[in-house]
FIDRENGU-689839 format. One record per atom (N, C-alpha, C, O): residue number from 0; residue in three letters; atom name; x, y, z. Coordinates in steps of 0.001 Angstrom, whole numbers, plus 500000, padded with zeros to 6 digits. Example, Ala and Ser with C-alpha at 12.3 -4.5 7.8 and 13.67 -1.06 7.14 Angstrom:
residues 2
  nr rest atom      u      v      w
   0  ala    N 513190 494310 507800
   0  ala   CA 512300 495500 507800
   0  ala    C 513200 496700 507800
   0  ala    O 514236 496681 508465
   1  ser    N 512850 497750 507080
   1  ser   CA 513670 498940 507140
   1  ser    C 512900 500030 507870
   1  ser    O 513409 501138 508039
***
This chain:
residues 183
  nr rest atom      u      v      w
   0  met    N 236896 633570 709943
   0  met   CA 237234 633653 708536
   0  met    C 236660 634943 707963
   0  met    O 235687 635492 708481
   1  asp    N 237265 635404 706911
   1  asp   CA 236779 636643 706305
   1  asp    C 235906 636331 705097
   1  asp    O 235706 635169 704743
   2  leu    N 235382 637398 704459
   2  leu   CA 234446 637244 703365
   2  leu    C 235120 637103 702010
   2  leu    O 234437 636910 701005
   3  ala    N 236421 637194 701960
   3  ala   CA 237118 637274 700682
   3  ala    C 237334 635906 700059
   3  ala    O 237382 634883 700742
   4  ser    N 237464 635923 698741
   4  ser   CA 237932 634749 698019
   4  ser    C 239214 635195 697323
   4  ser    O 239354 636357 696944
   5  thr    N 240132 634274 697164
   5  thr   CA 241414 634651 696581
   5  thr    C 241720 633763 695393
   5  thr    O 241298 632609 695316
   6  met    N 242467 634341 694475
   6  met   CA 242940 633582 693324
   6  met    C 244453 633648 693361
   6  met    O 245026 634732 693460
   7  lys    N 245111 632485 693280
   7  lys   CA 246566 632440 693295
   7  lys    C 247040 631645 692097
   7  lys    O 246373 630722 691630
   8  gln    N 248207 632026 691615
   8  gln   CA 248789 631298 690505
   8  gln    C 250064 630625 691002
   8  gln    O 251007 631277 691452
   9  arg    N 250059 629303 690903
   9  arg   CA 251223 628529 691334
   9  arg    C 251598 627563 690228
   9  arg    O 250748 626840 689708
  10  asp    N 252844 627553 689878
  10  asp   CA 253375 626624 688870
  10  asp    C 252556 626669 687577
  10  asp    O 252310 625633 686960
  11  gly    N 252140 627859 687174
  11  gly   CA 251390 628005 685936
  11  gly    C 249933 627594 686036
  11  gly    O 249229 627602 685026
  12  lys    N 249454 627232 687231
  12  lys   CA 248061 626829 687410
  12  lys    C 247349 627882 688242
  12  lys    O 247934 628468 689153
  13  leu    N 246101 628114 687927
  13  leu   CA 245301 629095 688644
  13  leu    C 244470 628369 689683
  13  leu    O 243716 627454 689352
  14  glu    N 244604 628776 690947
  14  glu   CA 243863 628142 692033
  14  glu    C 242893 629162 692620
  14  glu    O 243251 630315 692856
  15  leu    N 241665 628718 692849
  15  leu   CA 240638 629567 693437
  15  leu    C 240374 629061 694843
  15  leu    O 240030 627896 695043
  16  gln    N 240539 629949 695814
  16  gln   CA 240298 629584 697205
  16  gln    C 239165 630445 697732
  16  gln    O 239233 631673 697686
  17  val    N 238118 629791 698238
  17  val   CA 236968 630516 698770
  17  val    C 236935 630289 700273
  17  val    O 236999 629156 700750
  18  arg    N 236836 631366 700991
  18  arg   CA 236733 631269 702447
  18  arg    C 235271 631300 702819
  18  arg    O 234536 632157 702329
  19  thr    N 234826 630404 703660
  19  thr   CA 233400 630198 703904
  19  thr    C 232853 630978 705086
  19  thr    O 231716 630724 705484
  20  gly    N 233578 631894 705661
  20  gly   CA 233075 632650 706800
  20  gly    C 231852 633479 706434
  20  gly    O 230969 633682 707267
  21  trp    N 231793 633953 705212
  21  trp   CA 230659 634773 704779
  21  trp    C 229383 633941 704737
  21  trp    O 228295 634442 705020
  22  leu    N 229526 632649 704378
  22  leu   CA 228354 631789 704317
  22  leu    C 227731 631626 705699
  22  leu    O 226511 631674 705854
  23  arg    N 228578 631436 706686
  23  arg   CA 228095 631314 708063
  23  arg    C 227395 632605 708489
  23  arg    O 226341 632554 709122
  24  gly    N 227973 633762 708148
  24  gly   CA 227360 635042 708490
  24  gly    C 225997 635213 707838
  24  gly    O 225055 635693 708468
  25  met    N 225894 634812 706548
  25  met   CA 224614 634922 705848
  25  met    C 223564 634009 706487
  25  met    O 222401 634393 706610
  26  leu    N 223974 632798 706895
  26  leu   CA 223032 631881 707530
  26  leu    C 222548 632424 708868
  26  leu    O 221361 632341 709181
  27  val    N 223466 632980 709659
  27  val   CA 223079 633540 710958
  27  val    C 222111 634695 710755
  27  val    O 221103 634798 711455
  28  met    N 222420 635572 709786
  28  met   CA 221515 636702 709530
  28  met    C 220170 636196 709032
  28  met    O 219126 636707 709439
  29  gly    N 220184 635185 708147
  29  gly   CA 218940 634634 707619
  29  gly    C 218105 633991 708705
  29  gly    O 216897 634216 708788
  30  phe    N 218751 633186 709542
  30  phe   CA 218006 632548 710627
  30  phe    C 217531 633589 711635
  30  phe    O 216438 633471 712189
  31  gly    N 218359 634611 711872
  31  gly   CA 217954 635659 712809
  31  gly    C 216739 636406 712290
  31  gly    O 215772 636612 713024
  32  ala    N 216785 636813 711023
  32  ala   CA 215649 637525 710449
  32  ala    C 214442 636599 710345
  32  ala    O 213319 636982 710673
  33  gly    N 214692 635374 709882
  33  gly   CA 213593 634418 709763
  33  gly    C 212992 634083 711112
  33  gly    O 211773 633988 711254
  34  gly    N 213858 633903 712108
  34  gly   CA 213362 633618 713454
  34  gly    C 212560 634784 714007
  34  gly    O 211529 634580 714648
  35  gly    N 213017 635991 713767
  35  gly   CA 212288 637169 714238
  35  gly    C 210925 637277 713569
  35  gly    O 209920 637579 714212
  36  ile    N 210912 637023 712261
  36  ile   CA 209637 637072 711535
  36  ile    C 208712 635976 712045
  36  ile    O 207524 636210 712264
  37  ala    N 209267 634767 712234
  37  ala   CA 208446 633650 712727
  37  ala    C 207897 633955 714118
  37  ala    O 206725 633688 714388
  38  ala    N 208731 634513 715011
  38  ala   CA 208279 634846 716361
  38  ala    C 207198 635926 716313
  38  ala    O 206198 635848 717027
  39  gly    N 207406 636920 715475
  39  gly   CA 206406 637979 715341
  39  gly    C 205105 637455 714783
  39  gly    O 204028 637806 715264
  40  trp    N 205201 636607 713760
  40  trp   CA 204001 636019 713166
  40  trp    C 203254 635151 714175
  40  trp    O 202030 635215 714291
  41  gly    N 204023 634339 714900
  41  gly   CA 203401 633486 715923
  41  gly    C 202714 634310 716999
  41  gly    O 201599 633989 717410
  42  leu    N 203370 635368 717459
  42  leu   CA 202782 636235 718469
  42  leu    C 201523 636905 717940
  42  leu    O 200536 637019 718666
  43  leu    N 201542 637353 716681
  43  leu   CA 200369 637987 716079
  43  leu    C 199205 636989 716009
  43  leu    O 198062 637343 716295
  44  glu    N 199500 635753 715631
  44  glu   CA 198453 634722 715586
  44  glu    C 197903 634445 716997
  44  glu    O 196699 634290 717200
  45  leu    N 198832 634392 717954
  45  leu   CA 198422 634126 719331
  45  leu    C 197533 635249 719858
  45  leu    O 196520 634988 720507
  46  val    N 197912 636503 719580
  46  val   CA 197138 637646 720063
  46  val    C 195783 637696 719368
  46  val    O 194780 638027 720000
  47  ser    N 195737 637371 718070
  47  ser   CA 194461 637450 717358
  47  ser    C 193513 636309 717757
  47  ser    O 192300 636514 717757
  48  his    N 194032 635091 718105
  48  his   CA 193159 633978 718496
  48  his    C 192859 633952 719993
  48  his    O 191732 633679 720405
  49  asp    N 193871 634236 720794
  49  asp   CA 193680 634205 722248
  49  asp    C 194399 635415 722835
  49  asp    O 195549 635303 723260
  50  pro    N 193734 636572 722864
  50  pro   CA 194385 637808 723292
  50  pro    C 194973 637723 724706
  50  pro    O 196028 638310 724945
  51  lys    N 194347 637027 725638
  51  lys   CA 194872 636988 727006
  51  lys    C 196233 636310 727043
  51  lys    O 197159 636821 727673
  52  glu    N 196364 635186 726389
  52  glu   CA 197656 634490 726390
  52  glu    C 198701 635291 725630
  52  glu    O 199867 635339 726020
  53  gly    N 198267 635928 724529
  53  gly   CA 199212 636722 723743
  53  gly    C 199768 637878 724562
  53  gly    O 200969 638147 724539
  54  phe    N 198893 638553 725278
  54  phe   CA 199371 639667 726111
  54  phe    C 200177 639155 727299
  54  phe    O 201065 639853 727788
  55  ala    N 199886 637973 727757
  55  ala   CA 200686 637383 728841
  55  ala    C 202102 637108 728335
  55  ala    O 203075 637346 729052
  56  val    N 202219 636613 727115
  56  val   CA 203558 636369 726531
  56  val    C 204285 637687 726378
  56  val    O 205465 637789 726711
  57  leu    N 203580 638713 725870
  57  leu   CA 204209 640027 725723
  57  leu    C 204662 640568 727074
  57  leu    O 205737 641159 727176
  58  lys    N 203848 640371 728112
  58  lys   CA 204204 640849 729449
  58  lys    C 205426 640098 729960
  58  lys    O 206295 640690 730601
  59  ala    N 205502 638783 729679
  59  ala   CA 206644 637989 730124
  59  ala    C 207921 638416 729386
  59  ala    O 209003 638403 729972
  60  trp    N 207803 638790 728119
  60  trp   CA 208979 639210 727354
  60  trp    C 209450 640602 727775
  60  trp    O 210625 640936 727619
  61  gly    N 208576 641377 728283
  61  gly   CA 208957 642710 728736
  61  gly    C 208719 643764 727654
  61  gly    O 208307 643439 726541
  62  pro    N 208982 645026 727990
  62  pro   CA 208684 646110 727048
  62  pro    C 209616 646122 725834
  62  pro    O 209257 646656 724785
  63  trp    N 210798 645542 725970
  63  trp   CA 211739 645582 724837
  63  trp    C 211239 644762 723656
  63  trp    O 211544 645097 722511
  64  ala    N 210506 643732 723892
  64  ala   CA 209948 642938 722796
  64  ala    C 208989 643787 721968
  64  ala    O 208969 643708 720739
  65  leu    N 208188 644608 722668
  65  leu   CA 207269 645491 721963
  65  leu    C 208036 646568 721185
  65  leu    O 207667 646903 720059
  66  val    N 209109 647111 721790
  66  val   CA 209931 648123 721101
  66  val    C 210569 647517 719868
  66  val    O 210576 648141 718806
  67  val    N 211112 646297 719990
  67  val   CA 211742 645631 718849
  67  val    C 210701 645338 717769
  67  val    O 210967 645516 716580
  68  ala    N 209507 644886 718188
  68  ala   CA 208445 644600 717218
  68  ala    C 208037 645876 716471
  68  ala    O 207848 645854 715255
  69  leu    N 207905 646969 717194
  69  leu   CA 207552 648236 716538
  69  leu    C 208674 648720 715623
  69  leu    O 208420 649239 714536
  70  ala    N 209917 648544 716074
  70  ala   CA 211061 648934 715237
  70  ala    C 211090 648094 713957
  70  ala    O 211364 648609 712873
  71  met    N 210802 646778 714096
  71  met   CA 210767 645920 712919
  71  met    C 209621 646322 711990
  71  met    O 209783 646309 710770
  72  leu    N 208479 646674 712548
  72  leu   CA 207352 647121 711742
  72  leu    C 207700 648413 711002
  72  leu    O 207378 648563 709824
  73  leu    N 208352 649340 711691
  73  leu   CA 208779 650591 711078
  73  leu    C 209804 650323 709976
  73  leu    O 209722 650895 708889
  74  ala    N 210765 649453 710268
  74  ala   CA 211771 649104 709258
  74  ala    C 211110 648455 708051
  74  ala    O 211494 648718 706911
  75  trp    N 210091 647586 708306
  75  trp   CA 209377 646947 707211
  75  trp    C 208657 647968 706341
  75  trp    O 208693 647878 705114
  76  lys    N 208002 648941 706974
  76  lys   CA 207300 649986 706223
  76  lys    C 208280 650803 705384
  76  lys    O 208025 651092 704215
  77  ile    N 209396 651166 705994
  77  ile   CA 210405 651949 705265
  77  ile    C 210964 651130 704105
  77  ile    O 211162 651654 703008
  78  ala    N 211216 649844 704348
  78  ala   CA 211768 648978 703299
  78  ala    C 210784 648822 702147
  78  ala    O 211189 648859 700985
  79  thr    N 209496 648647 702449
  79  thr   CA 208519 648488 701359
  79  thr    C 208390 649764 700536
  79  thr    O 208252 649711 699314
  80  gln    N 208437 650924 701220
  80  gln   CA 208383 652177 700468
  80  gln    C 209645 652371 699640
  80  gln    O 209578 652858 698512
  81  ala    N 210795 651994 700192
  81  ala   CA 212046 652104 699442
  81  ala    C 212020 651177 698227
  81  ala    O 212466 651546 697141
  82  ile    N 211493 649974 698426
  82  ile   CA 211389 649030 697310
  82  ile    C 210462 649571 696240
  82  ile    O 210756 649450 695051
  83  ala    N 209344 650168 696643
  83  ala   CA 208419 650765 695677
  83  ala    C 209089 651914 694920
  83  ala    O 208910 652064 693711
  84  leu    N 209860 652716 695646
  84  leu   CA 210563 653821 695013
  84  leu    C 211613 653305 694024
  84  leu    O 211753 653841 692924
  85  val    N 212337 652280 694414
  85  val   CA 213337 651689 693513
  85  val    C 212646 651108 692282
  85  val    O 213147 651233 691165
  86  lys    N 211487 650468 692494
  86  lys   CA 210731 649899 691375
  86  lys    C 210340 650990 690376
  86  lys    O 210492 650814 689167
  87  val    N 209836 652114 690883
  87  val   CA 209463 653230 690006
  87  val    C 210703 653740 689262
  87  val    O 210649 654015 688063
  88  gly    N 211809 653860 689981
  88  gly   CA 213046 654325 689345
  88  gly    C 213537 653373 688270
  88  gly    O 213961 653806 687198
  89  val    N 213482 652079 688552
  89  val   CA 213913 651085 687566
  89  val    C 212997 651113 686346
  89  val    O 213467 651021 685212
  90  glu    N 211674 651241 686579
  90  glu   CA 210746 651316 685449
  90  glu    C 211027 652554 684593
  90  glu    O 210995 652483 683364
  91  ala    N 211300 653686 685242
  91  ala   CA 211625 654904 684487
  91  ala    C 212929 654716 683711
  91  ala    O 213045 655141 682562
  92  phe    N 213894 654081 684345
  92  phe   CA 215169 653810 683664
  92  phe    C 214951 652895 682468
  92  phe    O 215554 653103 681415
  93  met    N 214098 651885 682616
  93  met   CA 213821 650958 681516
  93  met    C 213141 651684 680354
  93  met    O 213478 651456 679192
  94  arg    N 212173 652568 680675
  94  arg   CA 211520 653329 679607
  94  arg    C 212526 654219 678891
  94  arg    O 212520 654316 677663
  95  thr    N 213384 654863 679659
  95  thr   CA 214405 655712 679063
  95  thr    C 215367 654888 678216
  95  thr    O 215767 655311 677132
  96  ser    N 215732 653723 678707
  96  ser   CA 216622 652845 677946
  96  ser    C 215970 652388 676652
  96  ser    O 216625 652320 675612
  97  glu    N 214670 652071 676713
  97  glu   CA 213958 651677 675496
  97  glu    C 213935 652812 674487
  97  glu    O 214165 652603 673296
  98  arg    N 213655 654028 674977
  98  arg   CA 213661 655184 674074
  98  arg    C 215052 655398 673492
  98  arg    O 215197 655729 672315
  99  gly    N 216075 655207 674323
  99  gly   CA 217448 655334 673829
  99  gly    C 217763 654289 672768
  99  gly    O 218442 654579 671784
 100  ala    N 217264 653065 672973
 100  ala   CA 217493 652012 671982
 100  ala    C 216795 652341 670665
 100  ala    O 217357 652139 669589
 101  val    N 215566 652849 670759
 101  val   CA 214838 653235 669545
 101  val    C 215567 654374 668842
 101  val    O 215702 654372 667619
 102  ala    N 216035 655346 669623
 102  ala   CA 216778 656469 669034
 102  ala    C 218068 655981 668396
 102  ala    O 218452 656466 667332
 103  ser    N 218740 655029 669031
 103  ser   CA 219970 654475 668454
 103  ser    C 219685 653751 667151
 103  ser    O 220461 653846 666201
 104  glu    N 218558 653018 667102
 104  glu   CA 218189 652348 665854
 104  glu    C 217925 653375 664761
 104  glu    O 218364 653200 663624
 105  ser    N 217212 654441 665098
 105  ser   CA 216925 655489 664111
 105  ser    C 218218 656144 663636
 105  ser    O 218397 656405 662446
 106  gln    N 219104 656403 664574
 106  gln   CA 220376 657021 664221
 106  gln    C 221189 656088 663333
 106  gln    O 221800 656536 662364
 107  ala    N 221203 654803 663650
 107  ala   CA 221937 653841 662832
 107  ala    C 221356 653777 661419
 107  ala    O 222098 653700 660439
 108  ala    N 220019 653809 661320
 108  ala   CA 219388 653785 659999
 108  ala    C 219742 655046 659210
 108  ala    O 220035 654979 658016
 109  ala    N 219714 656190 659886
 109  ala   CA 220051 657452 659210
 109  ala    C 221508 657454 658759
 109  ala    O 221818 657889 657650
 110  leu    N 222397 656970 659616
 110  leu   CA 223820 656926 659242
 110  leu    C 224051 655954 658090
 110  leu    O 224873 656211 657210
 111  ser    N 223327 654841 658097
 111  ser   CA 223450 653887 656983
 111  ser    C 222976 654535 655684
 111  ser    O 223596 654371 654634
 112  lys    N 221866 655274 655772
 112  lys   CA 221347 655951 654579
 112  lys    C 222355 656988 654075
 112  lys    O 222602 657088 652873
 113  leu    N 222931 657754 654998
 113  leu   CA 223943 658740 654604
 113  leu    C 225165 658066 653994
 113  leu    O 225730 658551 653014
 114  ala    N 225563 656948 654583
 114  ala   CA 226724 656227 654047
 114  ala    C 226424 655715 652640
 114  ala    O 227281 655773 651759
 115  asp    N 225195 655210 652429
 115  asp   CA 224818 654751 651095
 115  asp    C 224832 655904 650103
 115  asp    O 225333 655770 648987
 116  gln    N 224270 657054 650524
 116  gln   CA 224275 658218 649639
 116  gln    C 225697 658674 649368
 116  gln    O 226047 659011 648236
 117  gly    N 226517 658684 650418
 117  gly   CA 227918 659072 650238
 117  gly    C 228628 658127 649296
 117  gly    O 229445 658551 648479
 118  gly    N 228317 656836 649409
 118  gly   CA 228918 655853 648512
 118  gly    C 228484 656077 647074
 118  gly    O 229293 655984 646150
 119  arg    N 227191 656376 646886
 119  arg   CA 226707 656652 645527
 119  arg    C 227349 657931 644990
 119  arg    O 227747 657989 643827
 120  asn    N 227449 658959 645842
 120  asn   CA 228070 660212 645406
 120  asn    C 229537 659993 645058
 120  asn    O 230029 660518 644059
 121  ala    N 230228 659223 645879
 121  ala   CA 231639 658953 645601
 121  ala    C 231780 658192 644288
 121  ala    O 232700 658459 643515
 122  glu    N 230885 657254 644029
 122  glu   CA 230922 656506 642769
 122  glu    C 230672 657433 641590
 122  glu    O 231329 657315 640556
 123  glu    N 229726 658355 641738
 123  glu   CA 229433 659314 640671
 123  glu    C 230638 660222 640414
 123  glu    O 230977 660492 639262
 124  val    N 231270 660683 641459
 124  val   CA 232463 661525 641306
 124  val    C 233574 660741 640612
 124  val    O 234282 661272 639756
 125  arg    N 233718 659461 640994
 125  arg   CA 234751 658626 640377
 125  arg    C 234455 658450 638884
 125  arg    O 235362 658537 638056
 126  arg    N 233175 658200 638539
 126  arg   CA 232813 658045 637126
 126  arg    C 233071 659335 636355
 126  arg    O 233595 659300 635241
 127  leu    N 232703 660481 636949
 127  leu   CA 232933 661761 636268
 127  leu    C 234426 662035 636079
 127  leu    O 234849 662530 635035
 128  ala    N 235206 661709 637089
 128  ala   CA 236654 661918 636982
 128  ala    C 237238 661016 635895
 128  ala    O 238101 661445 635129
 129  thr    N 236773 659775 635828
 129  thr   CA 237253 658858 634789
 129  thr    C 236865 659374 633408
 129  thr    O 237682 659371 632488
 130  phe    N 235607 659819 633265
 130  phe   CA 235148 660371 631989
 130  phe    C 235981 661591 631600
 130  phe    O 236413 661721 630455
 131  ala    N 236199 662484 632570
 131  ala   CA 236975 663696 632282
 131  ala    C 238395 663337 631867
 131  ala    O 238946 663927 630938
 132  ala    N 238989 662355 632567
 132  ala   CA 240359 661959 632223
 132  ala    C 240406 661364 630820
 132  ala    O 241391 661548 630105
 133  gln    N 239359 660658 630421
 133  gln   CA 239330 660076 629084
 133  gln    C 239074 661140 628028
 133  gln    O 239569 661023 626907
 134  glu    N 238318 662166 628361
 134  glu   CA 237939 663187 627394
 134  glu    C 238962 664309 627260
 134  glu    O 238958 665002 626243
 135  phe    N 239832 664517 628232
 135  phe   CA 240771 665638 628167
 135  phe    C 241664 665601 626927
 135  phe    O 241860 666653 626318
 136  pro    N 242207 664476 626521
 136  pro   CA 243043 664513 625306
 136  pro    C 242277 665009 624085
 136  pro    O 242815 665784 623294
 137  ser    N 241021 664573 623920
 137  ser   CA 240257 665039 622761
 137  ser    C 239903 666518 622907
 137  ser    O 239842 667244 621915
 138  val    N 239666 666970 624157
 138  val   CA 239383 668391 624373
 138  val    C 240615 669223 624018
 138  val    O 240502 670268 623377
 139  tyr    N 241793 668750 624439
 139  tyr   CA 243021 669480 624103
 139  tyr    C 243251 669487 622592
 139  tyr    O 243699 670483 622025
 140  ala    N 242938 668366 621954
 140  ala   CA 243094 668318 620494
 140  ala    C 242149 669323 619845
 140  ala    O 242538 670013 618902
 141  arg    N 240926 669416 620331
 141  arg   CA 239974 670395 619787
 141  arg    C 240472 671811 620011
 141  arg    O 240354 672667 619133
 142  phe    N 241032 672056 621198
 142  phe   CA 241594 673388 621445
 142  phe    C 242717 673691 620452
 142  phe    O 242814 674806 619939
 143  asp    N 243562 672696 620185
 143  asp   CA 244660 672898 619230
 143  asp    C 244100 673182 617830
 143  asp    O 244611 674047 617118
 144  gln    N 243046 672450 617438
 144  gln   CA 242426 672685 616126
 144  gln    C 241820 674078 616063
 144  gln    O 241960 674777 615059
 145  gln    N 241148 674479 617133
 145  gln   CA 240543 675807 617152
 145  gln    C 241617 676887 617095
 145  gln    O 241440 677906 616427
 146  glu    N 242733 676668 617794
 146  glu   CA 243816 677655 617762
 146  glu    C 244389 677769 616355
 146  glu    O 244692 678866 615887
 147  ala    N 244535 676632 615688
 147  ala   CA 245052 676669 614308
 147  ala    C 244090 677427 613401
 147  ala    O 244509 678238 612575
 148  lys    N 242778 677151 613565
 148  lys   CA 241780 677850 612745
 148  lys    C 241764 679336 613062
 148  lys    O 241641 680161 612157
 149  leu    N 241887 679687 614341
 149  leu   CA 241917 681112 614710
 149  leu    C 243147 681790 614125
 149  leu    O 243067 682931 613670
 150  asn    N 244287 681097 614131
 150  asn   CA 245504 681681 613538
 150  asn    C 245318 681861 612029
 150  asn    O 245741 682867 611459
 151  ala    N 244676 680869 611385
 151  ala   CA 244431 680986 609942
 151  ala    C 243469 682136 609677
 151  ala    O 243679 682915 608748
 152  asn    N 242426 682249 610474
 152  asn   CA 241477 683364 610324
 152  asn    C 242170 684701 610567
 152  asn    O 241876 685683 609885
 153  his    N 243077 684748 611523
 153  his   CA 243808 685982 611810
 153  his    C 244661 686368 610620
 153  his    O 244701 687529 610211
 154  asp    N 245359 685352 610057
 154  asp   CA 246196 685632 608891
 154  asp    C 245334 686094 607706
 154  asp    O 245697 687024 606986
 155  ala    N 244177 685420 607517
 155  ala   CA 243284 685811 606420
 155  ala    C 242738 687215 606653
 155  ala    O 242614 688002 605715
 156  thr    N 242411 687529 607912
 156  thr   CA 241901 688864 608229
 156  thr    C 242970 689911 607958
 156  thr    O 242662 690988 607448
 157  leu    N 244222 689611 608290
 157  leu   CA 245309 690560 608005
 157  leu    C 245480 690746 606486
 157  leu    O 245728 691853 606008
 158  ala    N 245343 689648 605747
 158  ala   CA 245469 689740 604282
 158  ala    C 244337 690573 603701
 158  ala    O 244553 691413 602828
 159  val    N 243114 690328 604200
 159  val   CA 241973 691114 603732
 159  val    C 242172 692577 604093
 159  val    O 241869 693465 603296
 160  his    N 242678 692827 605286
 160  his   CA 242913 694205 605713
 160  his    C 243948 694883 604803
 160  his    O 243805 696053 604448
 161  ala    N 244974 694141 604439
 161  ala   CA 246006 694713 603555
 161  ala    C 245410 695016 602176
 161  ala    O 245709 696043 601568
 162  leu    N 244560 694100 601699
 162  leu   CA 243913 694328 600403
 162  leu    C 242974 695527 600450
 162  leu    O 242915 696314 599505
 163  val    N 242239 695665 601554
 163  val   CA 241323 696794 601702
 163  val    C 242119 698084 601741
 163  val    O 241684 699087 601176
 164  glu    N 243264 698085 602386
 164  glu   CA 244082 699305 602422
 164  glu    C 244604 699636 601028
 164  glu    O 244648 700804 600644
 165  lys    N 244999 698615 600267
 165  lys   CA 245459 698866 598895
 165  lys    C 244314 699419 598056
 165  lys    O 244498 700363 597287
 166  leu    N 243131 698825 598209
 166  leu   CA 241968 699283 597458
 166  leu    C 241621 700718 597836
 166  leu    O 241265 701538 596991
 167  ala    N 241736 700992 599119
 167  ala   CA 241436 702353 599565
 167  ala    C 242459 703321 598996
 167  ala    O 242119 704446 598627
 168  ala    N 243689 702893 598925
 168  ala   CA 244731 703769 598373
 168  ala    C 244480 703991 596879
 168  ala    O 244659 705104 596386
 169  arg    N 244079 702976 596173
 169  arg   CA 243780 703128 594754
 169  arg    C 242563 704033 594554
 169  arg    O 242501 704846 593632
 170  cys    N 241601 703853 595457
 170  cys   CA 240407 704712 595319
 170  cys    C 240784 706170 595547
 170  cys    O 240238 707073 594914
 171  asp    N 241717 706383 596453
 171  asp   CA 242155 707755 596692
 171  asp    C 242908 708278 595467
 171  asp    O 242802 709466 595162
 172  glu    N 243646 707458 594773
 172  glu   CA 244393 707867 593579
 172  glu    C 243453 708023 592389
 172  glu    O 243720 708856 591523
 173  ala    N 242406 707287 592311
 173  ala   CA 241543 707295 591143
 173  ala    C 240954 708673 590847
 173  ala    O 240911 709043 589673
 174  pro    N 240512 709436 591796
 174  pro   CA 239970 710746 591412
 174  pro    C 241063 711637 590813
 174  pro    O 240773 712427 589914
 175  gly    N 242281 711534 591275
 175  gly   CA 243373 712326 590696
 175  gly    C 243678 711876 589302
 175  gly    O 243990 712736 588477
 176  arg    N 243620 710656 588964
 176  arg   CA 243848 710129 587627
 176  arg    C 242744 710611 586671
 176  arg    O 242992 711023 585537
 177  ala    N 241570 710537 587172
 177  ala   CA 240459 710940 586309
 177  ala    C 240584 712391 585930
 177  ala    O 240244 712765 584807
 178  glu    N 241058 713209 586826
 178  glu   CA 241232 714622 586538
 178  glu    C 242354 714815 585550
 178  glu    O 242304 715711 584708
 179  arg    N 243326 714009 585646
 179  arg   CA 244449 714141 584723
 179  arg    C 244143 713464 583395
 179  arg    O 244864 713654 582416
 180  gly    N 243082 712680 583363
 180  gly   CA 242681 712061 582122
 180  gly    C 243310 710725 581896
 180  gly    O 243442 710285 580754
 181  gln    N 243676 710111 582889
 181  gln   CA 244327 708822 582703
 181  gln    C 243315 707700 582911
 181  gln    O 243785 706578 582724
 182  gly    N 242336 707741 583175
 182  gly   CA 241393 706796 583583
 182  gly    C 240924 705697 582921
 182  gly    O 240081 704971 583449
***
């Protein structure tokens, strides 16, 4: 059997089929590793309590048992160092993730503050626009009143100017009259 599980849809129903070959493989590997560890542990206990019998067992197993034991010891050392390295890497990743989370919180707070300020600014602009729209008719009326007053002042200034010119003309005539005795 293979390691795959399959999902099939038949007649509108979803069926999950799991093939159990992987379970058998995991058990064999587990028992193999466990058996190897148990044999190694037993041999180590035997050698430490009764070295002669332990070495006799090793001699009966042949040199390959020692090679396999050394290979397993080497693999164990490499695995423990790899696990330690992964642990350091995961801890560094966690610290970095924590710093990223704190930075994200700070950024979210800053963006919220900016959004609040933007909302207040938009409200102020809306109020000013409403005020301006309400005040423009009265401003235009004031401009119209000022224009009327300026036109009246212009007309009055022209009238005063005409009177001043007449007065100036009379003043110019007056010395001639006085000489003629008409005065």
